[in-house]
N, C-alpha and C positions, 0 to 999 in steps of 0.2 A: 504494500500500499504506500502511495506517495504522501508524505507529510505536508510538503509545501511546493506549490507551483506558481510560476509567473504567468500572468495572463495580460496579454496586450491586444488591443485593436489599433489597426494602423492603415493609412493610406498615403502613399507618396511621401514617406518618411525616411528615404535613403539618407538624408542629411543626419539623422539622429539615432535611428534605431539600433545601430551597432553599439552605440555608447550605452543605450539602456540595457541592452542584453548583456553586454560585457560587465556592467556593474551589478547586475543581479545574479549572473551565473554561479558565483561561488556560494550563493546563499539558498539556492533552490534546487530541487531535484528534477524539475521539468520545466520547460519554457514553451508557452503556446502563444502563437501570433495568429490573429485572425485579420487577414487582409481584406479590406473593403473595396478593392478596385484600383490598386496601384498601377501606375504606368511607368514608374522609374524602377530602380533596382532594389526596392524594399524587400520583396520576397526572397531575392537571392542572398542579400545581406543577412537576413534573418536565418535563412537556411544554413549558410555558411557558419553562423554564430552558434549553431546547435539548436535552434528553435524548431519546433513542429509547426509548420505553416499550413493554414487552412483558408478557405475563400468564404466570402460572405457578400451577397448583393445588397449594397447600401440602400437603405430605405428611409433616410432622414430621420433616424430614431437611434440615438445613442444607447438607450437602455436595451433595445432590441439587439444591437450589436454586442454590447457587454454581455447579455445573457446568453447569446449564442456562443460567445467565447468561453464563458464559464461553463456551459453545458459540455465542452470538450474536456473538461478537467474533472478527474475523480479524486483529486488531492483532498486531504483533511482541511487544508487552508490554502486560499488563493491570495497572492499578492498582486494587486491590480495597478498597473503603471500605464501612463501614456508613453507614446514613443519619444516625445520630447522631454522626458523626465529620466532621472537616473538616481541610484542610490549614492548619497553623498557622505552619510556618516551613520554610525549606529547599527551596522548590519547584524550585530550580536543580538539585537532585539528580535530578530527572526529565528533565533535558535529554538530548540525543543523546550528549554525552560520556560520561554514565554508563550510559544505555540506548541503545545504538546500533541503527540500523535493522538489521533481520534477526534481532533477538533475541540471547540469550546463554545461557550455561550455568550460570546461578545464580538463586537466589531473592533478591529484594531485601528485607531487613528494614528496617522503619521504626520509629521511636520513637513509641509511643502514650502520650499523657499523659492520664490518666483522672481527672476530677474525683470525689472521694469525700468523703462527709460522714458516714460511720459512725464511732461512738466507737472510738478506738484506731487508726483508719485514715483519718483526715481528711487532706486535702491533695490533691497531684497524684501519683498513682501512675503509674509509668513502666514500660513493658515493650517488649521488642523482638519484633516479629511480622512473619513474611514476608507482605507485601502487594503486592509487585511481582513478577509472575509472567511468564515468557516463555510465548509461544503454545504451547498443548498441554498445560500442567500443569493437573491437576484435583485436587479436594479428595476427602478421605475422612473419615468420622466424622459421625454424626448431629447431634452438638452439639459446640461448641468444635473444629470441623473444622479439619484441617491439610492443607497441600499434600502430595500423595503423591509418591513417588519419592525418589530419593537425591541430587538437586542440591545443591551446596554453597550456603551462605547468605552473603550479603554484606550488611553494614550500610551503609545510605544515610543520608546527612545530612538526612533528611526527618522533620519532627515533625508528628504528626497529633493533634488534640485530640479528646476524647471526653467526653460527658456522660451516657453511658447507665448509669452506676453510681451516680448520686445516688439518694437515697431516693425522690424524687418519680418519677423515670423508671423505677426498678425496679419500683415499685408499678404503673405502667402495663403492665408486661409480665406481671405476675401470676406464676404458678408454671410458666410454659411451660418455662424452662430446667431447673428441678428435675425436672420430670416426664420430660423427655427424657434427662437424666443418669441418673435412676434406671433407665429402660429400657435405656440402654447398659451400665450396671453389672450388670444381670441377665445380659447376654450376656458381659461381660468383667469379672468381679469382681475380677481381679488387676491391673487397669489403674490404676496410681498416679495418672496424670494426670486420669482421671475423678474419682477420690476427691478430688483436689486442687480441681478445679472445683466439685464438690458442696460442699466445705467452704467455698469462697468464697461460694457462693450463700447458705449458712446464715449465715455471718459478716456478709454485707451485710444480712441481715434481722434481725440481733440475736439469733439463736439460738446462744447461746454453747455449750451442752452438745453440740448436733449438730455445730457446727463443730469443736469440739475433738476429738470422736470421729472425724470424717472427716479431719481433718488428721493425727491420729495414725496412721490406716490408711494414708494417702498416704505418710507418713514411713516406715513399715514396708516399703512396696513400692517406693518410689522409688530408683532407682540414684543412687549418690553423685555421678555427673557429669551428672545430669539438668539440662537448661538452665533449669528452673524452681525448682531446689533452693533458691536464695537466697530467693525469694519464699515458698516453702513453709516454710522454717525461721522466718522473721520472722513470717509470719502465724500459724503454729502457736503460737509463743510468746505472741502477743497473744490467741489464742483460749483457750489454757490459763489465762493470767491472768484473762481475763473470766469463766471458768468456775469460778474459785476453786481451780484445780489448781496451786497455787503450788509445791509440792515437785516436781511433774512438770515444771513449766516451768523451774525451777532446774536440774534434772537435764539437761534438753535443752540449755539454754544452756551449761552446762559441757562437755558433749559436742561442742558445735558450735563452740566458741571457736576452735580451731586452723584451722577452715575459713573464717572470715570475719574475719580480723584487720584487713582494709581495707574493711569494710563499715560506713558510718555508721548504716544502717538497723538492722543487728544490734545495735550498741552503744546506739543510741537506745532500742531496745526493752528491752535489758538494764537500763538506767537506770530505766525505767518499772517493770519487773519487780521490781527490788531495792527500789524505793521502796514498792511494795506489800507486799513482805515485811517491810520495816521497820515499816510501819503495823500489821501483824498481830502482830509480835513486837517490841514496843517495847523490851524488855530487851535485845535484841541489835542494835538500830538503830544506835547510835553506834559500836559496836565492830566490827560486821561488815557491815551492809547499806549505810548511808549513805556510807561511803567508796567503795564500788563505784558508787553512783549517781553521785557527783561525778566519779570517773575515767571512767566510761562516756560521760557527756555531754561531757566535755572531749576524750575520744578522738574523738568525733564531729567536733568542730571541727578537730582535728589532721588527720583524713582529708580533710575537706572533702566536697563533693557528688560523688556517684558515679552519674550518670545512665546509665552503661553497665551497672550491675547490674540484672538483670531483677527487676522489683517494687520498685525503688527509689522512695521518696517524696521529692519535692523539699522541701528545707528541713531534712531531718534531719541533713545535714552542715553546716548553717549556721544560719539564724535560729531554727529550732525548738529546736535543742539550746541555743543562747545563751539563748533565753527561759526554757527549763526551768531552766538554771543560775541565771538571775536570780531566779526564784521559789523555787528551792532555798535560795539564800543569804539571801533575804529572810526565809524561814521560820526559819533558823537565827540570825536577828539580825545578820547581816553585811551591813550597809547598803552599804558601799563596794563590796564585791564584787558585790552585787545591782545597784547602779547601773551598774557597768562592763559587766556582761553584758547589761543591759537596753539600754544604748547600742549594744553591738555588735549585738544582735538586730535593732534598728531600722536600723542601717547595712547589715546583710546582707540585709534584706528589701527594701530600696529598690534 
């Protein structure tokens, strides 16, 4: 009996699939790739890497493809990766001590670190997603699919890298995700998570107005305890600022402060927001806005990094906040403070 198998769906991923398979090969007993219609060398690369390659007719439904791939595995546990992902650290979390033979009654969440290069959201975004599934678990949802059922989730010390959100790789995918999300929203217009995902698509492509609109709708519909609420609030603040809706962003920030007292991402974004407000209302800058900027970025450093928060960006609790403070003090003509924080930023980045 196979204890752990890797399961991937892929199409035209010759650029990346070899990396994904090479990273997982030492950790799994079997590798399964379900190809959904590649016209490049994806299938050949996967075969040469030791994967079992199967075909599937794409039907605009990610859950259907995921489930077809999972049906090919008889393993006790299945590690689900995308072709543009790779195991970065913590492979020991996939061992028999964590994932015993015979399966278990939980979904294993792993930390996905996504490279991002869009204005306002540069850096390594971090999210916790269930990707280690016991045998028999299936997905639901045409796009941004999720494991079905009510099994509890357990965080594993596994880090998975992802570069599918860079501008270059998003351009390769075209409007596929947006089209599927719109179709899903027609059937479920009150689904906050779909609005959130559509907002992220617009934000990644620099469509500030559309992103702000969709984030606002997601905020209206999302429950207070939604697992993605932290990422939703922070990204909504960034989108509102980018769209010039400063008053709306400030109102949202004020309302959300009690919920994110220990989030460096929230305070990092507050600093950016109040700096923008200062530039728009210079007569209120020194008395009202700039003191908040300074306190917000200092609060980031007090909290430190929080990779456990969904949607956290690495550095906002460290070198990025220190760098911003250095630039802030330099602009104010405070050379000593600027130098101190620049040194701190360099130290935190290494």
